[in-house]
N, C-alpha and C positions, 0 to 999 in steps of 0.2 A: 902810788903804784901798788897793785895787788901782788902779794907774795905767792909763791908756788903753793905753800900749804893752804893759805886762804882760798886760793883758786880751787884746789882739790876738794876742800871741805865744801865749798859752794857747789861743786859738781856732784859730790856725793849726796848732798841734800836734794839737789835737783832730781837725781835718779830715784831717791826715796819717794819724793813727791810724785814722780812719774809712775813708779810702781804702785803707789797707793791709788792713783787715779785709775790705772788699769784694773787693779783689784776691785775697785768700787763699781766698775762697769762690766764685769763678767757675770755670767749667770750662775756660776758655781758658788757655793757657800764657803766663805773663807773667814777664819777668825783665829785669835791667839789668846790663850788663857795661861795665867801664871800658876805657880804650884799651889796656890790657895783657891784655885778654880774660879778666879775672878777674870772677867773679860778685859783685855788690854787693847783689843782691836777686833772689829767686825765689819765686814764690807756691807754695802747696801743690800745685796741679795740675802745676806744672813738676817738682817733686820726685817726685811719684808717677809721672809719665810715665817718668822715668829710674830709678825704683826707689831713690831716696835720700830720707832724712828731710830736712825743710826746714832743720834746723840744719846739715847737712853741705853744703848748697849755698853758704853764705857762704864766699867765698874760693877756691872751686874754679875751675879754668881750663876754658875751652871744650875744649881738647885732652884734658884729663883726663876731662871729662864725655862727650864725643862718641866718644872712642876711634877705632874704625876708620872712622867716617864723617867724622871731622874734616877729612881732606884733601878730601873732596867738598864740604864747606861752606866751605873756606878761601877760594875766590874771592869768595863772598858776604861773608865777614867782612872781607876786604880792601876790598871795594867799599863797605861801610857805613862803615868807618874812613876811607875817602877822601871821605866826605860824601854818599854816594848811598844812597837807600833801596833795599833788596833784597827781592825777593819770589820764593820758589821752593817747590817741592813736594819732599817726600822720603818714602821708604818705609823704615822701619827695623824691626829686631827688638828688642822691648823685653826688659828683663832677665827678665820672666816667660815669655818665649818667644813672645809675640803678635807677629804681623806687623801693623803699624799704619802708616797714612799720615797725614801732616800737611802743612799749608801754613804756612810761616814767613815773617814779615815783620821785617826789621831796619830800625829807624829810627835815624838818627844823632842824637847829642846834642851840641849846640854850646855853647861858653862865650860870654861876652860879646864875646870877640875874634874869634869865628867859627871857632875851632878845635874839632875833634872831640875830645871828652873821654870818649866812651863811646857805647854804643848800647842801645836798648831792643829786646827781642825779644817778638814776639807770635806764638804758635803756636796753631793750631786743628786738632783731630783731624778729619780728613776721611775716615776709614776707611770709614764707612757710605756716604758720598757716592760714594767710589771704587767701592765694591761695587755701588751702584745704577748708576753709569756703566758698569761692566763688564757688569752684567746687561742694561742697556739696549743696549749694543753687541752683546752676544750675541743679544738679541732682534731687534735690527735686522738682524744678520747672518742669522739664521734666516729673517726675513721676506724679505730680499733673495734668499736661496737659494730660498725658496718661490716668489718672484716669477720668478726666472730659470728654475726647473725646471718651472714651470707649462706644460702642453701648449698653452695658448692665449695669444694676445697679450693682455697686460694693460696697461691705462692707469688711472691715478688722476687724477681731475679735481676741481677745486674748484667752488664754487657758481656761479662765473662761466663755467664750462666750460673753464678753463685747465688744460692737462695738467701735473700736478705730478711724475709718475713713470711710467716705462714699463719693460718688460722686453725681452730680446733677441728674443723672438718677434715683437714689434712691428716690429723692424727687418726680420725675415724676411718678415712678412706685408705690411707697408705700404711698406717700402723706405726709411724714414727712420732716421737714426742716433738714439741716445738723446738726444744733445745737441740735435738738431734738433727733436725732439718736445716736450721740456720747454719750457713757455712758450707753446706754440701752442694755439689754440682747437681743441676736439675736432671742430668742424665741418670741419676740414681733412681728416678721415678719412672724411667722409660724402659720398656722391654729390652732385654739384652740384644735381641735381633735387630733393633732399631737404634740402640744407644750409640753405636760406633759411628753412624752417619749423622747423628743429630747435631753435633757441634758445627759441622759445615752448614747445615740448614739454619741453625741458630745465627751464625755469623752472617749468612745471606739475608736473614730477616732483619738483623740489626742495621744493615746498610740501607734498608728501606722499610722502617718499621711502620706498619699500618694496623689499624684495628681489624680483628678477624672475629666474626660472630660464630656462635655454635651452629650446629647443623650445616657445616660446610661441605658435607659429603665425604670428608676424609675418613679413612679407617684408621683410628688412632688407638693406642693401647697404653696402659699404665702398669707399673710393677710395684707390688707391695713390699714391705720390709722382709716378709717371709719368702719372697721370690715369686709369689703368685701373680700371674698376669691377667688382666681383665680389660674389657673394651671401655673407652672413655670418649667424651666429647670435650673439646677445649676451645675457649675463647681467649683472645689475646688483646691487651690494651697497652700500648707504649706510653711511658710517662717521661717527660723531659725534666731533668733536675740539674742542679749545679754540678753534681758528681757524675753526670752522664745520663744515658738513657736507662731507665728501669722498665721492666715488662711485667705487667700483672697478668697472671694466667689463672683463669677459672676452670677448674677441672671437675667434670661430672661423670660419676660412675654410671654407665648405661647398661650394666649387666642385665638388669631386669627388663629393660626395654628390648634388648637384643633377644632375650629369652622369649618375651611375649611375641616379638616379630617372628621368631622361629616357630612358636606354637601357632601363630596365625597362618604362616606359610604351610605348616603341616595340616592345619584345618582346611586350607584352600586345596591342598593336594588330596585330602580325603574326600572333600566335596566333589572335586574334579573327577576323582576315581569313581565315586558313586554315580556321578552323571554319566561317565563313560559306560559304566556297567548298565545303567538304565537304558542308554541309547543302544548298547549292545543287545540288551534283552529285547527291546522293541524290534530290532532287526532280526534277532533269532526267531521271535514269534512270527514276523512277517515271512521270513525266508523258509523256515522249517514247515510251518503250517501250510504255506503256499505249495510246497513240494507235495505234501500229503493230499491237499485238496485237488491239486492238478492231477495226481495219479488217480484219485477217487473219481474225478469227473471223466477221465479217459476210460477207465474200466467200466463205469456205469454206461457210458455211451456205447461201448463195444458190446456190453451185455444186452442192452435193449435192441441193438441193431442185429445181433446174431440170431439166427433161426436154428442153429445147431445146438442140441442139448448138451453135447460134450463140451463145446466151446463155452456155453453158459456155466457149466460146472467149473471149467477152468477159470472163468472170470470170477466166480464166487470164491474160489481159492485165493485169487489175487486180492479180492475185497477183504477177505479175512486177514491176509498178511498186512494190508494197508491199515486195517482197523487196529491190529496189534501194534503196529509201528506208530500209528497216530496216538494211541493210549500211552505208549512209552514216552513219546515226545511231550505230550501234555504233562506227564508226571515229571519229566526232566525240567520242563519250563517252570513248573510249580516249585521245584527245588531251587532254581535260579532266583525266583522271586523271594524265597526264604532267606537266601544268602546275600542279597543285594546290599544290605546294610552291615554285613559281617566283613571282618578283615580277611579271613581265610575262606576259600572255597572248600566244600566238602570233598574229600578224596575217597575213592574206593579202589579196590584191586580189580582190575579188568583184564580179560583175556582178549588181546587185540585181534587175533584170528577170528574168534567167535563174534566180536563186535562188528568186524567188517562184513561177516556173513549176514548179520542182522540188517545192516544198512543196505546190503545188496537185495535182500528180500523186500525192503521198503520201496525200492525203485525198480523192482524186477520187471514191471510192465514197460517202463521207459527203456530199460536195457534190451528187452526182447524186441520192442518196436524199432529201436535204432539198430538192431543187429550187432550189438557190441559184445565181444567176447572178453570176459573178465577173468584174470588169473590171480587168485588169492594165494600168493606164495609165502605168506607170513606163517611161520611155524605154529602149530596148534598149541604149543605150550608157552607162547610169548605173553607174559603178564607184567603189569606195572601199575603203579598208583596214579589215578587221574580222576578228574571230574567227569562223570558220565555224560552230563548234558553237553559239556564242551566237546567231548570226544565224538559224540554223535554228530554234532553240528560240523566239526572239522572234517570227518570222513565223508559225510553226505555232501558237503560243499565240493570237495575234490572229485568225488565220483560223478555228481551231476554235471560238473563242468567238463569232465572228460567225455561224458555222453553228449553234452550239448555242443561241444566244439570238436566233434569227431570229423574225420575226413570222409568225403563221399567218393573218393577215388580209390579206396582200398578197404580191405576188411578192417573195421575199427577194433582195436584191442586196448585193454587197460591191464597193467600188471602192478600188483602191490607186493612189496618185499621189504624186509628190514635188515639192518646191519648195525652193530654196536659202534658207539663213538662217544668219547669224552664222558665216561661214566654214565652213559645213557644209551638210547637207541634212536635210530633214524628210520622213519617210515618213508619209503620212496613210492610215489604214485606216478607211474610212467604210462603215457599214452602215445599213439601214433597219429594224433589229430592234426589240425590245421597249423598248430604252432603259434608262437608269439614273436614279433620283432622286438627283442629286448632293447636294441639300440634306440628305437623310437619310443617304446612304451614301458621300458623297465622301471623308470622312476615313478610311473603312474600306476603300476600294476596293482598295488594294494590300496590305492586311494578309493575313497567312497564315490560311488556313482560313475566310476570310470569303467567303460566297456570296450571290448576288443572283438573283432571277428564279425561285427555287424549281425549278431544273432538277435532276432526280434524279441526273444524272451529274456534277454540279458538285462539286469537291473543295476549291476555295478556295485553290489553290496556284499556278495558272497565272500570274495577274497579279503575285503576289508574286515568283515566279521571274523573270518578265520585267523587272520594275522593277529588281531587283538586277543582272541582266545588263546592262541598258542603262546604269545608273549606274556599274557597274564599268568600262565602256568610255568613261566620260566624258560620256555623254549624259543625256537626261532624257525623261520622258513627260508629255504633257498630254492631257487628256480633255475632250470636250464632249459632253453627252448630254441628251436630253429623253425622258421616258417616252412610249411610243407613237409616237415619231418615229424614233429611231435614235441611234447613237453614233459618234463619230469619235475615234480614238486617234491622236495625233501623236507620232511617235518621232523625237527629234533625234539624228542621227549626226554627231559632229564630224569635220572633216578632220584628218589627221595625229594619229590617236588615240594617246594615251599612257596606258598603264595603270600605276598605281603602287600 
């Protein structure tokens, strides 16, 4: 019969045998060394690691086993024999030529008196882990190189809008160092006018994060450390991580692009203005010279048809006036040619009363034949600065229109007067002609080639030209008219005219 003690001894031995079998079949390196650094136990993995059969491990010394790396491990051996657990990593070349990495832990073994009588060794092969770490470091290095070499400022923010990472371009664009940016809210980089609504937009984006390319058409702005605001373009790229969604934002300073766009628009405006001036010039040439040529043709026909010497002398007087007016017009047109490429039109001090008289002399024959009575009520001392070519064209247009659209049911009259307004003066040209239905034609009155009143001589460019000239000089035109009663055109001439 087996005693209780014998039974328990047998059980303990069985457990020991079981433990050793388990130890021999695990991948970890397990061994025990006495205080003389002699191996008293090593599992199969330990022997395989160093290329020795398990039977050869018993009684071998650490120095004999480790060879060249013994001196490297000696500080840890002394440490564990002094009673302190040691943990360290080592990379070695195995007998089969493989480079392997392992992490070793030395545990001291104490007797009942507290003296170290040996130590346990636990080793784990971390070669694959080290390879993963190396690959991770290489990947991180490539990522940081990409980040640093990116042409745009890049920031990575978390779901709460906290900046996690930035590149050197951020420092150049925003003026913050990398250390200053990390941990700040991304709203620090947004203009104050938009920063207070940005968190709500950011939260909305995080609920449905999608990539957004640049050139999205959004008008976006950035804010530098010194408070300066500037236009930017931004692309967004969401990144899913274990810690939640991160968003990579590429930020491009488009100040120069915006400035170039403004310059381009200004150039387009200049070219457009020059084209308008050129078109205006061609219409002035056509309209004004046509007026003189028509008067010249009329007077010459009357001259050759008349047999009365006194009438012929009168016609010669009209021809002289037409010649003078024609010469002045040509000179004025030459002036327009000279200023077409200039920003400012040349201004001269003009006497409005005298200028109206000159224009009346130019179309005197038309006025006489039409039987129109003209009242020049503009005071003789009315003077202001204006472009003479434009002024002649403006006055001639309104006078010829008043004659052309006179009423045949009553004595046609035209009255010119001035009154002050808004630091300038207004010239009123009032006639009692056929009038204009402004409800039907008011919106088309100053359009090119629009005619009213069914006059066969009308070409529909006079009022178009006049409006452009008046507005080019900073003024404007108002009109009041009633069919069958007459029309009043009011032309506003500002003082200190500045043409830009």
